[in-house]
C-alpha positions in Angstrom: -48.2 0.3 20.2 -49.9 -0.5 23.4 -53.5 0.8 23.7 -54.1 0.3 27.4 -51.9 2.0 30.0 -51.3 1.8 33.7 -51.8 5.3 35.1 -51.8 4.6 38.8 -51.8 2.1 41.7 -54.2 1.7 44.6 -52.2 2.0 47.8 -54.6 2.0 50.7 -58.2 2.6 51.9 -59.1 6.1 52.9 -62.0 7.1 55.0 -65.1 5.0 55.8 -67.0 5.0 52.5 -64.6 3.0 50.3 -62.3 5.7 49.0 -58.8 4.6 48.1 -55.4 6.4 48.0 -54.0 6.3 44.4 -50.4 6.8 43.4 -49.6 8.1 39.9 -47.4 5.9 37.7 -46.0 9.0 36.0 -45.8 11.4 39.0 -48.5 13.6 37.4 -52.1 13.6 38.8 -54.3 16.0 36.9 -55.3 13.4 34.3 -56.0 10.8 37.0 -58.4 13.1 38.8 -60.3 13.8 35.6 -61.0 10.1 34.9 -64.6 8.9 34.8 -64.2 5.2 33.9 -61.3 2.9 34.6 -60.3 -0.8 34.7 -58.8 -2.1 37.9 -56.3 -4.9 37.2 -54.3 -7.3 39.3 -52.0 -10.2 38.4 -53.3 -13.2 40.3 -50.5 -15.5 41.5 -53.0 -18.0 42.9 -52.0 -21.5 41.7 -55.6 -22.5 41.1 -57.0 -19.4 39.2 -53.8 -17.7 38.0 -54.0 -15.1 35.2 -55.1 -11.5 35.6 -58.2 -10.2 37.4 -60.0 -7.1 36.2 -62.9 -5.0 37.4 -64.5 -2.2 35.4 -65.5 0.8 37.6 -66.9 4.3 37.2 -65.3 7.0 39.2 -67.8 8.6 41.7 -65.3 11.2 43.2 -61.7 12.3 43.0 -59.8 14.6 45.3 -56.2 15.7 45.4 -54.1 14.8 48.4 -50.4 15.2 49.2 -48.6 13.3 46.4 -51.8 11.2 45.7 -55.4 11.3 44.6 -58.2 10.0 46.8 -60.7 8.2 44.6 -64.1 6.7 45.1 -65.1 3.9 42.7 -68.7 2.7 42.2 -69.3 -0.7 44.0 -66.5 -0.2 46.5 -68.3 1.1 49.6 -66.4 0.3 52.7 -62.8 0.2 54.0 -63.0 -3.6 53.9 -64.0 -3.5 50.2 -61.3 -1.0 49.4 -58.6 -3.1 51.2 -59.2 -6.0 48.7 -57.9 -3.8 46.0 -54.6 -2.8 47.6 -51.8 -2.9 45.0 -54.2 -3.1 42.0 -53.4 -1.1 38.8 -55.6 1.5 37.3 -55.7 1.0 33.6 -57.2 3.3 30.9 -57.1 3.6 27.1 -54.2 5.5 25.6 -56.3 8.7 24.9 -56.8 9.1 28.7 -53.2 8.5 29.8 -50.7 11.3 30.6 -50.1 13.4 27.5 -46.4 13.1 26.5 -44.1 16.0 26.0 -41.1 16.0 23.6 -38.7 13.2 24.2 -41.0 11.4 26.6 -42.3 7.8 26.0 -44.7 5.5 27.7 -43.0 2.6 29.5 -45.5 0.2 28.1 -44.5 1.3 24.6 -40.8 0.7 25.3 -41.3 -2.8 26.6 -40.7 -5.5 23.9 -38.9 -3.0 21.7 -35.8 -4.4 19.9 -32.5 -2.9 21.0 -30.5 -2.4 17.8 -27.0 -1.3 17.0 -25.9 0.3 13.7 -22.5 -1.0 13.1 -20.0 1.6 12.2 -22.4 4.5 11.9 -20.2 7.4 12.7 -22.9 10.0 12.1 -24.9 8.7 15.0 -22.0 8.4 17.4 -21.7 4.7 17.3 -18.3 3.0 17.5 -17.6 0.3 15.0 -15.6 -2.1 17.2 -17.0 -5.5 18.1 -17.3 -6.9 21.6 -15.4 -10.1 21.7 -14.3 -12.3 18.7 -17.4 -12.5 16.6 -18.4 -12.4 12.9 -18.9 -9.3 10.8 -22.3 -7.6 11.4 -25.1 -6.5 9.2 -25.5 -2.6 9.1 -28.3 -2.9 11.7 -28.1 -5.7 14.2 -30.7 -6.7 16.8 -28.8 -6.8 20.1 -31.7 -7.9 22.3 -35.2 -7.2 23.5 -36.2 -4.6 26.2 -38.2 -6.6 28.7 -38.7 -3.9 31.3 -37.9 -0.3 32.3 -36.6 0.1 35.9 -36.0 3.1 38.1 -32.3 3.7 38.7 -30.3 6.3 40.7 -29.4 8.8 38.0 -31.6 7.5 35.2 -34.1 4.8 34.2 -32.6 1.5 33.2 -33.6 -0.8 30.3 -33.7 -4.4 31.3 -32.5 -6.2 28.1 -32.5 -9.9 27.3 -29.7 -10.3 24.7 -30.4 -12.0 21.4 -28.9 -15.5 21.0 -28.5 -14.9 17.2 -26.7 -11.6 17.5 -23.5 -11.8 15.3 -21.5 -8.9 16.8 -21.4 -10.1 20.4 -19.1 -12.9 21.5 -20.7 -16.0 23.2 -19.4 -15.0 26.6 -21.2 -11.6 26.2 -24.5 -13.0 24.8 -24.8 -16.1 27.0 -24.5 -17.1 30.6 -22.2 -19.9 31.7 -25.1 -22.3 31.3 -25.8 -21.2 27.7 -28.9 -19.1 28.3 -29.3 -15.5 27.0 -27.9 -12.9 29.4 -30.0 -10.1 30.9 -28.3 -6.8 31.2 -29.2 -3.3 32.3 -28.6 -0.3 30.0 -28.9 3.3 31.2 -31.7 5.2 29.5 -29.6 8.3 28.8 -28.5 10.3 25.7 -25.0 8.9 26.1 -26.2 5.3 25.6 -29.5 5.5 23.7 -30.0 7.1 20.3 -33.2 7.0 18.1 -36.4 5.6 19.6 -38.9 4.4 17.0 -42.1 3.3 18.8 -44.0 2.6 15.6 -41.3 0.1 14.4 -40.5 -1.0 18.0 -36.8 -0.3 17.8 -34.4 1.5 20.2 -30.9 2.4 19.1 -27.9 1.4 21.3 -25.0 3.8 21.0 -22.2 1.8 22.6 -21.6 -1.9 22.7 -19.2 -1.8 25.7 -22.1 -1.1 28.1 -23.1 -4.8 27.6 -19.8 -6.2 29.0 
């Protein structure tokens, strides 16, 4: 499981002393306002340096605003300083992240999970039919890897890169015309997703037809 979580994003300077406007990654703000130490993180696309920049900061002040928190970090003391951190992520250890309720998961934990299908498992609501002319499957088959979780209209969407070695998907389902693994979007809903096992990094797919 991931041990460092993005809890918010710096959106803009606020005031004249280096405060910044922070948007919550979860939509909840109480845990952000209570933070005392954070890491600011930014993916650097600069061709020379590349990689990820980080800055460890203590929190000097936090105040609720309308759908945001205004925060003051040590060492950021002017609007000009604050502007340099626009778009940066606020990262904290798991213990300081939003406390999950029943049937809630951290997006960072869902990324890189294997999407699996239990072939013919009637008890879990799976259908046993194959997609396309392919070989017989093992009882549990890896369909692909969840690479991201995206916001959709009615539900979140799993971005899934299909497995090249999956035996229950036909070639035209698994691969693009150029022979590369296809990327598909799967709705994160009870109809399409079954058991989620974060410890073993598996997520159960209920229906193969969603991949067509």
